[in-house]
N, C-alpha and C positions, 0 to 999 in steps of 0.2 A: 605604718604601713602598713599590711600584711605579707603576706607570704610572697617570696621572689620567685619571678617566671623569667629565665632565662630564655629569649628570643635569637634565635642563630639563623640567619637569614643572610644574601648578597644585594637585596632591593631594598633601598634603602625608605621606600613609598612603603613597605609591606611594614619593615620597623618599624616607622615612624604611627600608621597607622591602627597597627595591635598594639604596640607599647600604649600610645593615649588608651585604646579601651578597656586594657586591661589595668592600667590606672584610675581609668573610670569607675570600675569596680574593685578600688579596691587593694589591687595586689602592689608590690614592689617589683618593680622591671629591670632590667639589666639587657645590653643585646650585643652579639658577635657577630662578625659579615664573616667571619670562616673556620675551620675544625681548629684551626690553632690558637684562634681568639679565643672559642667556645672550652677548650680543656684548659685554658690557662683560669678562664673564669668562672669555673666550675670548680677550680682547687682554691681560690680564691672568695667567695662567698654562697658555695653549696646550694644552688636552689633547691627549692620544694618541686619544681617542676621546668621541663626543656619545655620549647617549640621550637622544631627543627626542619629543616628545608633538607630535604631530595637532593638537588643541583645547587652543590656549594663550586666556588671556585677553586679549591685544593685539594676538595674528596667530598665523596656522595655521601648523603645525608645516612643511606644505608651502612656505610663502613665506618662514619663515624658513632653511629647507633649502637653498632659492635662496642667501640669504646671504651662509649660513655657507659655502658650496663657493667664493663671488666672493672672502671671505675668508680663507679657510684652503679652497685646493681638493684637497689631497691630506691633509685629515685625513677620518675614517672619520666616516659619522652612518647612525646606525639609530634610526627613528622607529616608536616604538609609538603603539598604540590603542588603544582600546574599542572604538570604531563603526568598524572597519576592511573593507575588500573589496578583491578581488582588484585592482578600478582603480584604488582608493588605491595598493595596491603595485606595480602599475605606473607610476605616474608618480613612484613616489616614490623608485623603481630608477632611472626614465629621467632624475630631476631630478641623482640623484650618490651617494643611501643606499647601504649596502653592504647593508642587511637590513632587513626590516619584521617587528614582533613585532604579536602581538595580546593584548591585555589579557581577564581573566587572565592574567598573565605565569607561565609552566614557569620553573620554578627553574634547571631543567636546560640546558635551550631559554635561557636569557636568558644565564649562562653563557657558555656555548659559543658564544653568536654573540657575545659582548663578547672572546674570547679568537680567537674566529675572526679578526674582524675588524682587532684589534690586531697578529695575525698569527702569534699563541701557537701555531698549532695546524697549520700549513700547513709544511710543508717545502717549500722553490721551489729549484730550477734554473735554468732557462732557459726563457724564455718562446718556442719555438717558429711559425716561419711553420706556418700551415695544413697547406702541400705536404709538410713536412718532418714529420709528426705521426706516420706511420709508417715513415719513414725506419730506423732499427732494429728493426720488427719483422718486414719482409720484406727477403729478399735474394732478385731475380731472386722465381722461383718458389717459395722454399725460405721457411719458414717457419722465425725462432731459438725457440730451445727457452726462450727467457721475453722476456717484454715489459715494458718498460719501464712505471712506475709514473705516472700524468699525471693533474691535475684543469683546471678552467677557471682560466686569469690573474685573471678580475675576476667581479664579479657582473654577471649577465643577468637579462634577465624580458622575459616574454611571454607574453600575452593572449589568450583566444578564450573557444571555448561547449564544455564537454563533447560528444558523439558522443551517449552514450546517456543521460543524465541532462536535457542541456537546460540545465545552468544554466553563467553566468555563471564563467569557471575561469582559471587561467594556472598559470603557474613562475615561480620565483627559483631562479636554479642559483649557488650559490656554493662556491667551492675547500674542499678537503677533503683533511686530511694523509694519509699513508703508510697505507696496509694501514685504511682505512674503507670502502672498496668504496663503491657506490651506495645513497645514503638517500633518501627520500622521509619527511619530514615536512609537520606541519602550518604555518600560520601564526604559529601561538603557540609554536610548538618544541617543544611536550609532543607525546609517542608518536612513534615512529620503525619506519617498515617497512624491513626491507632490500631490495633487490631481488636477490632470491634466490630461489630453486626450493624452499627449503622454506616461504618465504611466498607461493606458488600459491594462491588461492583457487578463483577462477572461470577456463574457458576457451571457456566459450561466448559466440559473437561478438565477443570481448576478452581480454586475459587481465587480470587482477585480483588485486592485493595485498590478503592483512590479515594484522596481529599484533597483537594484543592491544585487539581493536574496531577499531584503525585500516584504514581500505581506504583503497586506491590503484587506478582504474579505468582502464580502455586506457594501459599503460603500452609497448605493441608498438610503436610506431612510434618513440617515443625514446627507448627503449633499445636500436634497428636504429642510430642515428646516435650512439649514445656509442660502439655497437661497434664501426663506421665508423671513427670519430676515436680510436679507442685509452683513452677518458678512464676508468680503470680507481676514482677518487674524488672524490665528488660529492653535496654537499646539496643535494636538491631541494626545494623547499616546496612544496606544493600541496594545495589543497582537496580532496579525493575525486577529482575525476575528471580526465585529462591534459585539455586543448584539443586535439578534431580538426585545428583550421585548417584546410585545405585538402584534407585527408584523405589526403596525405603527409609525405612526414618532411624535404620541403624547406627547412621554414619551422625547423625546429630544425638543420637542417643550417647555414643562416644564421646560426642564433642560436649555434650554436658557435664559426661561424666570428667574430663579432663580440666573443663573450668571450675569443678566443684559447686556446691551450693551456698549460698550465703543464709541464715534464716535471719528476717529483719523482725524490730519488736513495733508489730504492730499485726492485726486481723484481717482475714476476710470472712463478711458470711456467704453460707452457700445459699446454692438457689434449692429448695426441698419443692420438689414436684407434690403437689396435694388432692391433684385428679388426675386420670386420663387427658391425653390430648395426642390431635390426629391429623396426620396430612395425606390427602390422596391426591394422584395427579388426573382421577377419573376412570382411569384404567384398572391398571391390577399392581400398580408401585401404590406403596404406602408406607411410612412411616412415623410411630407411635412414642412416646412415652407415658409411664404410669407412676408411682408411686414406689420406691423401694428403697430401701436404707443401704444406699451405696450407687454406683455407676456402672449396671451394666448393659451389653447390649449384645442382642442376636440379630444378625444378620442372614437373610435368606437371599440367596444370590438365585438367576434360575436363563440359563442362557440354550440358547438349540446347541446338540451335538457339535463338536464333541467336547463343550465345556461340562453343559448339563448343570444339574444342580448340586449347588453347595450351600451348608448352613453351618455355621459357628458360632458360639457363645462364646462373651466373656466376660471379666469385671474386671476392672481398673482396679485394684486393692494395693498394688505397689508399682514401682520402676520396674523393678527386676521380671515381674508377672509379662508388663509390657512391651521390655527388651528381648524377650524370650518367644512369646506367642504371637506379638501386633507387629513390633517394627519391623522385625526381616520382610514382611511379606510388600511385594511388589509391585509397581505399578504394570497396569496389563493393556493393549491395544487389540485389537480384533487387524489381518492383513488389509482384510477388504477397507477396511476403513481410513487405510492411509493414506489414497491419494487426495479426500476428501478433507482429511486435515490438512494436508498440503495446499489445497485452494481455500482455507479458510488463514492459514499465513500461522497453523499451529504444529505442532512435533518436528521443528528443525534441528531438537535437540536430541529426538527421540536415537537412539543405538539398542546395537543386539544386545549391550552391556547393561544397560538402563532400563526397560522392558523388556517385560513379557508377551513375547507377540505371536498370535495363534492363529494359524490356519485354519482351512477348512477341516484340516487332519489332524492337529494338533498344535503342541505348544512345538515352536522348530527353531526357536534359536539358544533354548536353556533348559536344565533338569527343575522342576518345582522345588524351594524348601518347603513347603508341606501340601498335605491332600486337599488343604480348602482353603491353598493362601489367594485365590481371588477372591471369599469373604472373606479371609484376613484385611485385606488390602482395604475393603469398605468398612472395614471397623476400624480402620487406622483412622481413614477420613472421617471420619465420621464423630469419633475421640478428639479430631484436630477441629473440627466447622464449630463442635459443641465448644469450644475453649472460646469461643469470640461473643461469647455472653458476656464475658470479663472476670468469670468468675465459677470455680465448679460445681456440679449441678449434679444431683440427688434422684437419682431415679432409672429406673429399666426401658432401655430404647429397643424397640424391635423395628426391624425394615426389613422391606421386602423390594428389590428390583429399584431399588433408588442410587440418590445419586448426589452432589450438591445441591442441584436446585433443590431437593425436597428435601435436606439437609438444615437449606437458613430458610424457608418455608415454616419447619416446623420451629426452629429457634424463635422465629419472628410471634408465628401465632402462641408461643411459650409468653410471649414478652408482652403484649397483647391482652392475655388469658389472666395472668400475675400481674401486670400492671407494673414491668420494676424499668 
């Protein structure tokens, strides 16, 4: 038999079914139906992993989790529950759990979670200081022909509210092995949506992914941070919509910093633009990409007063540059559009502290972080949307009065032109 897994659950049916599944996968399984027996079993057999139910007859799972991590700090624990919320998941990960699964359990999701927690699914080379995460990706102004594959070094979690749904939500980030890409799944582990152009569903006011009935909304700020840090393989557990946080990508950068970066034994070829490619909406909105050794974006924003015209150029040559110049730029919206968005069922989570709100007289709720904050935020969105091709791209982007719809249209034309 292989690694030993301890299952702690007071439901006999769960113990029997999960034991059978894991034994079929080659694991040795032991079980306990209360906290006292679980502690005794850990001392007796020193399992490689614990599957722990939140609701126990003698002690709740979060309290037992704290005791287990004191007893065996390096032993991975996965929490499982039939009554979970994102707040419970946040607490569990912060207390030291490596994963959080909702009942009814997905069989594939359970097996993947167990293998990933024990370490069978992640090929690791070295944990890099964040300042070195793009060391091999750029040489001066020239981008190399391939980039190292990377994942996060440990599980981390963040909670918040969805901008459009208004629902409490959050993210659990987990390491993922070579050539898996960025994957979104539910807390139960059933259903996966790859962060890829093929799965783009809606682009109005945010980028939404959809596959086999599973929808993930507002992915662009998070994807922008992954692009900047060179993360190529990652499992992201989320329910419905990513949190808006303060309307920027700064907290996502902090989350990746806290997770650390794991460089893996593999590379990805970059996409190198060989000729100019552009799309237009037929009016004055246009976005194009041209050959360039690196990834540079110029955005021209033009709105009636009081916003006016803004132009900003940014080159993505390090996470530090992204975190300083682009990540802090926040989502913005116009007061006269609020009622229209509400009628569309959007912006339910928009608050004075996570959106720059603009009236006919100017910004009404917050000082701007940059003179060109609106243009910088558009660049933030472009960096995120452009990571939906699945690998970095070398070229110079120029955009004027565009949004997610035009970003995705250009990606599709790039794929068609270059036969990707």
